[in-house]
C-alpha positions in Angstrom: 0.0 0.0 0.0 2.9 2.3 0.9 4.5 1.6 -2.5 1.3 2.5 -4.4 0.9 5.8 -2.5 4.5 6.8 -3.2 4.1 5.9 -6.8 1.1 8.2 -7.2 2.8 11.0 -5.3 5.8 10.8 -7.6 3.7 11.0 -10.8 1.7 13.9 -9.5 4.9 15.7 -8.4 6.5 15.3 -11.9 3.4 16.5 -13.7 3.0 19.4 -11.3 6.6 20.5 -11.7 6.5 20.5 -15.5 3.2 22.3 -15.7 4.0 25.0 -13.1 7.4 25.8 -14.5 6.1 26.1 -18.1 2.4 26.7 -17.7 2.3 29.5 -20.3 2.1 28.2 -23.8 3.7 30.2 -26.7 0.8 32.5 -27.7 2.0 35.6 -29.6 -0.1 37.5 -32.0 0.2 36.0 -35.5 -0.7 39.0 -37.6 0.7 39.8 -41.0 3.6 38.4 -43.0 6.8 37.9 -41.0 4.7 38.2 -37.8 5.0 36.1 -34.6 3.6 32.6 -34.8 1.7 30.3 -32.4 3.1 26.8 -31.8 2.0 23.6 -30.3 4.4 23.0 -27.3 2.8 20.2 -25.5 3.0 16.6 -26.7 2.5 13.0 -25.4 4.3 9.9 -26.5 4.2 6.1 -26.0 6.9 3.6 -26.7 7.9 0.0 -26.3 11.3 -1.8 -26.7 13.9 -4.0 -25.3 15.2 -3.9 -21.7 18.7 -5.3 -21.1 21.2 -5.5 -18.3 23.9 -4.9 -20.9 24.7 -1.2 -21.7 27.3 0.6 -23.8 29.0 1.6 -20.6 29.7 -1.9 -19.3 33.3 -2.5 -18.2 35.4 -5.6 -18.1 33.3 -7.0 -15.3 29.6 -7.0 -14.6 27.3 -8.5 -11.9 25.8 -10.9 -14.5 27.7 -11.9 -17.6 24.8 -12.8 -19.9 21.8 -10.5 -20.5 18.3 -11.7 -21.3 16.5 -9.1 -23.3 12.8 -8.5 -22.3 10.0 -6.3 -23.3 9.7 -2.8 -21.8 7.1 -0.1 -22.3 6.4 3.4 -21.3 5.4 6.9 -22.2 6.0 10.6 -21.5 4.4 14.0 -21.4 6.6 16.8 -22.9 6.7 20.6 -22.8 8.8 22.2 -25.6 10.4 25.3 -24.1 12.6 26.3 -27.1 12.9 24.8 -30.6 16.0 22.9 -29.4 15.0 22.3 -25.7 12.2 20.4 -24.1 11.3 19.1 -20.6 9.5 15.8 -20.3 8.1 13.5 -17.6 9.0 9.9 -18.5 7.4 6.7 -17.3 8.8 3.2 -17.7 8.0 -0.4 -16.7 9.1 -3.9 -17.5 11.5 -6.6 -16.5 15.4 -6.8 -16.5 16.9 -10.2 -16.6 20.4 -11.7 -16.6 22.3 -15.0 -15.9 25.7 -16.2 -14.9 26.6 -14.2 -11.8 30.0 -12.8 -11.1 32.1 -15.2 -8.9 33.6 -13.0 -6.2 35.5 -15.9 -4.6 37.8 -16.9 -7.4 37.5 -19.0 -10.5 35.6 -19.5 -12.6 34.8 -15.8 -13.2 31.1 -16.4 -13.7 28.8 -19.0 -12.2 26.5 -21.2 -14.3 22.9 -21.8 -13.1 22.7 -18.4 -11.6 20.7 -15.3 -12.6 18.3 -12.6 -11.6 14.8 -11.4 -12.6 14.1 -7.8 -11.6 10.7 -6.2 -12.2 10.5 -2.4 -12.6 7.1 -1.9 -11.0 7.1 1.7 -12.0 9.6 4.5 -12.7 9.2 8.2 -13.3 11.8 10.7 -14.4 12.1 14.4 -15.2 14.4 14.7 -18.2 15.7 17.6 -20.4 15.7 16.8 -24.2 18.1 18.7 -26.4 17.6 18.6 -30.2 21.0 18.5 -31.9 19.5 19.6 -35.2 16.3 20.5 -37.0 17.0 19.3 -40.5 14.7 20.8 -43.1 15.4 23.4 -45.8 12.2 23.4 -47.9 9.7 22.0 -45.4 8.6 24.0 -42.4 8.0 20.8 -40.5 11.3 19.0 -40.0 11.7 15.4 -41.1 14.7 14.4 -39.0 15.5 15.6 -35.5 18.4 13.9 -33.6 18.5 14.5 -29.9 20.2 13.7 -26.6 18.6 13.7 -23.1 19.4 13.4 -19.4 17.6 13.8 -16.1 16.8 12.3 -12.7 14.2 9.8 -11.8 12.7 7.6 -9.1 11.5 3.9 -9.3 10.1 1.0 -7.5 11.7 -2.4 -8.3 12.2 -5.8 -6.9 12.7 -9.4 -8.0 14.4 -12.7 -7.6 17.9 -14.1 -7.8 18.6 -17.7 -8.1 21.6 -20.0 -7.7 20.7 -23.5 -8.9 17.5 -24.5 -7.2 17.8 -21.8 -4.6 15.7 -18.6 -5.2 16.0 -15.5 -3.1 13.2 -13.0 -3.0 14.0 -9.3 -3.1 11.1 -7.1 -1.9 10.2 -4.0 -3.9 12.3 -1.0 -3.0 12.2 2.6 -4.1 15.4 4.2 -5.3 16.8 7.0 -7.4 18.3 6.6 -10.9 19.8 8.9 -13.6 18.6 8.3 -17.2 20.7 9.5 -20.1 20.0 8.7 -23.8 20.1 9.6 -27.4 17.8 9.1 -30.4 16.1 10.7 -33.3 12.6 11.6 -34.4 11.0 11.3 -37.9 8.2 13.7 -38.8 5.6 11.5 -40.6 2.7 14.0 -40.5 1.9 17.4 -39.1 2.1 16.9 -35.3 3.0 13.1 -35.5 6.6 11.8 -35.1 8.2 8.4 -35.0 10.5 8.3 -32.0 13.6 6.0 -31.9 15.9 6.0 -28.9 18.4 4.3 -26.7 18.6 5.0 -22.9 20.9 4.0 -20.2 19.6 4.2 -16.6 22.2 4.4 -13.8 20.5 3.1 -10.6 21.6 4.6 -7.3 21.7 1.1 -5.8 24.0 -1.9 -5.9 21.1 -4.3 -5.3 18.8 -3.5 -8.3 19.8 -6.9 -9.7 19.7 -8.5 -6.3 23.4 -9.1 -6.3 25.5 -6.7 -4.3 29.0 -6.3 -5.6 29.5 -2.8 -4.2 29.0 -1.1 -7.6 25.8 0.8 -8.7 23.8 -1.1 -11.2 22.6 0.0 -14.6 20.4 -1.2 -17.4 19.5 -0.1 -21.0 16.3 0.4 -22.9 16.2 0.6 -26.7 12.8 1.7 -27.9 10.5 2.9 -30.7 7.3 4.8 -30.4 4.9 7.6 -31.5 4.7 11.2 -30.4 1.5 13.2 -30.8 1.5 17.1 -30.5 -1.4 18.5 -28.5 -3.4 21.6 -29.5 -4.8 23.1 -32.7 -3.8 21.3 -35.9 -3.4 24.7 -37.6 -0.3 25.5 -35.5 3.1 23.9 -36.2 4.9 21.8 -33.5 7.6 23.9 -32.0 10.4 21.2 -32.0 9.7 20.4 -35.6 9.5 24.0 -36.8 12.2 25.0 -39.3 12.7 28.8 -39.3 14.9 28.6 -42.3 12.3 27.0 -44.5 9.7 29.4 -43.1 11.9 32.4 -44.0 12.4 31.1 -47.5 8.7 30.6 -48.0 7.7 34.1 -46.6 10.5 35.7 -48.7 9.0 34.1 -51.8 5.5 35.4 -50.8 6.9 38.9 -50.2 8.6 38.9 -53.6 5.4 37.8 -55.3 3.5 40.6 -53.5 6.1 43.2 -54.5 6.0 42.0 -58.2 2.2 42.2 -58.1 2.3 45.7 -56.6 4.8 46.8 -59.3 2.7 45.4 -62.1 -0.4 47.2 -60.7 1.5 50.5 -60.5 2.8 50.1 -64.1 -0.7 49.5 -65.3 -2.0 52.7 -63.6 0.8 54.7 -65.1 -0.1 53.3 -68.6 -3.8 54.2 -68.0 -2.8 57.8 -66.9 -0.6 58.1 -70.0 -3.5 57.1 -72.3 -5.8 59.5 -70.6 -3.3 62.3 -70.9 -2.7 61.6 -74.6 -6.4 61.6 -75.2 -6.9 64.9 -73.3 -4.0 66.7 -74.9 -4.6 65.5 -78.4 -6.2 67.6 -81.1 -8.7 65.3 -82.9 -10.2 68.0 -85.1 -6.8 69.6 -85.9 -8.0 73.1 -85.0 -5.1 74.0 -82.7 -7.0 73.5 -79.4 -6.4 70.5 -77.2 -9.4 68.1 -76.7 -9.4 69.0 -73.0 -10.0 72.7 -73.7 -12.0 72.3 -76.9 -15.6 73.4 -76.3 -16.6 72.7 -79.9 -15.0 69.3 -80.9 -15.3 68.1 -84.4 -14.7 71.5 -86.1 -14.4 71.0 -89.9 -10.9 71.4 -91.3 -10.0 75.0 -92.4 -12.5 76.7 -90.1 -11.0 79.5 -88.0 -11.7 79.0 -84.3 -11.3 81.0 -81.2 -9.3 80.0 -78.1 -12.0 77.6 -76.9 -12.1 75.8 -80.3 -15.4 77.2 -81.5 -15.7 78.8 -85.0 -15.4 82.6 -85.3 -18.4 84.4 -86.8 -16.2 86.5 -88.9 -12.4 86.4 -89.3 -10.8 89.0 -87.2 -9.0 91.9 -89.0 -5.3 91.6 -88.5 -3.6 94.9 -88.2 0.2 94.7 -88.2 1.6 97.1 -85.7 5.1 97.7 -84.5 5.7 95.5 -81.5 7.1 97.3 -78.4 7.9 95.1 -75.5 8.3 97.0 -72.2 10.2 96.0 -69.0 6.8 95.6 -67.4 5.8 93.1 -70.1 9.0 91.2 -69.5 8.4 91.2 -65.8 4.9 89.6 -66.3 6.6 86.8 -68.4 9.4 86.4 -65.9 7.0 85.9 -63.0 5.1 83.3 -65.0 8.3 81.4 -65.7 9.3 81.6 -62.1 6.0 80.3 -60.8 5.5 77.6 -63.5 5.3 74.1 -62.0 4.2 70.7 -63.3 3.3 67.4 -61.7 6.3 65.2 -61.4 7.0 63.4 -64.7 3.9 64.8 -66.3 2.8 67.8 -68.4 0.0 68.7 -65.9 0.2 72.4 -64.8 -0.2 72.9 -61.1 -2.9 75.3 -60.0 -0.5 77.6 -58.2 0.8 78.6 -61.7 -2.6 79.8 -63.0 -2.6 83.4 -61.7 0.7 84.4 -63.4 -0.2 82.5 -66.6 -3.5 84.4 -66.6 -1.6 87.7 -66.6 0.5 86.5 -69.6 -2.7 85.5 -71.4 -4.1 89.0 -70.7 -0.9 90.6 -72.0 -1.1 88.6 -75.2 -4.7 89.6 -75.8 -4.2 93.2 -74.9 -1.1 93.8 -77.0 -1.4 91.1 -79.6 2.1 89.8 -78.9 3.4 86.6 -80.4 4.9 84.1 -78.0 7.3 81.2 -78.4 7.2 78.5 -75.7 10.3 76.3 -75.6 10.3 73.3 -73.2 13.5 71.8 -71.8 14.4 68.9 -69.5 17.5 67.6 -67.7 19.4 64.6 -69.1 17.8 62.1 -66.7 15.9 59.3 -68.6 15.8 58.4 -72.2 16.1 61.0 -75.0 12.8 60.1 -76.6 11.0 60.5 -73.3 12.5 63.8 -72.5 11.8 65.2 -76.0 8.2 64.2 -75.7 7.8 65.5 -72.1 9.4 68.9 -73.0 7.1 69.2 -76.0 4.0 68.2 -74.1 4.7 70.8 -71.3 5.1 73.6 -73.9 1.9 72.5 -75.5 0.1 72.4 -72.1 1.1 76.0 -71.5 -0.1 77.0 -75.0 -3.4 75.3 -74.4 -3.9 77.1 -71.2 -3.1 80.5 -72.6 -5.4 79.9 -75.6 -8.2 78.8 -73.2 -7.8 82.2 -71.6 -8.4 84.0 -74.9 -5.0 84.2 -76.4 -4.7 83.7 -80.2 -3.5 80.2 -80.9 -2.0 81.2 -84.2 0.4 83.6 -82.4 1.8 81.0 -80.0 4.4 78.5 -80.9 5.2 75.5 -78.7 8.4 73.4 -79.2 10.3 70.9 -77.1 14.1 70.5 -77.1 14.4 67.8 -74.3 17.8 67.9 -72.7 19.4 70.1 -75.4 20.6 73.6 -74.7 21.2 73.2 -70.9 21.8 76.4 -68.9 23.5 74.6 -66.0 25.4 71.4 -65.3 23.4 68.2 -65.1 25.8 66.8 -62.6 24.2 68.5 -59.7 20.6 68.5 -58.4 20.5 72.3 -58.6 21.7 72.3 -62.2 19.2 69.7 -63.2 16.4 71.7 -61.6 17.5 74.8 -63.5 17.5 72.8 -66.8 13.9 71.6 -66.3 12.1 74.7 -67.6 9.8 76.3 -70.2 11.1 79.6 -71.7 8.7 82.4 -72.8 10.0 84.6 -75.6 7.8 87.5 -76.6 8.1 89.1 -80.0 
């Protein structure tokens, strides 16, 4: 009765220790790409295998020379603390047998017709498991995980020793032991692993096998089993999780998203270019852009006003001597100074309208002629700069005509990066070269 009470107390103590030390599961917010992830950190396992009095640490002499392998079985509850480190409560039961006891009196070295039969009624151990590697490059759930482990445990065992026909009974006794081992796991499905291992248990007793030679006894356990992760199936198991594979997959997703965003932006630019070409075109060839043409479809040869509508009667042209005053030049200079376009486009910004209005009024009042010459810096292709400089000059002409200026007396040309007035090697120089010149005559 006392043994059963102690056994139950040991199990409860091990479970309580592991749950109290690591009660909080990994539970970060998993929001967005490259965000924190939630993992399954609890698992259970069951295994069966071979118990033997032989171990890889046996020396030249042992209590019993010949081991008799028997069936052992057990299980564990595990808490994964880090991808490489876990803490688990192990349970093991079974029999350890051997024959031919060591002769401590002389020769022969080992005695025939002798042996032992020890039953491990129960054992419980708290062990740390260290994953040596998490081998997976392309799969986020690792396929191969080699590990080593070690800890401390407590067991209840007892059994028989015999010498010929004489059998000695050894009552069950509780004792400490130190388990160490190594093995590997194979991921066969998400949250399910095959577990193969070899453990050596160093018993803090010289009578585990019922034969006291003054040395502590030990036994081995080679086993195979299954491990099952607890928790939501949508979460990966922490010990199997390959951060390298996850980084590669998320980088590929990020690259695909960036390419999609770039494609979308290019499509928008192309749509804007088509809209601009339509608005600034002159379908009826009357000298007024479609955007400002209030009378589209004017027949060829019809004289129109600044809004693209036919004149009732041709205006009488009186040639007069043109006198351009300093005040006139100041109006034009202010218009040049305040002239701004949207970046990379020929769209005039609204802040430029007031000074352009004064230029238009000047052209109407004094019937001046005006040449608009557009220029750019040398950034970008030559063809693009030629077109942009021409389009900007045409945009200024269209605006002035819309304010009543005579389209026939305004010339718009584009020279692109030709005729720079400053060095294109500096930002200030390139800014100076991006201009539209107004020449009154």
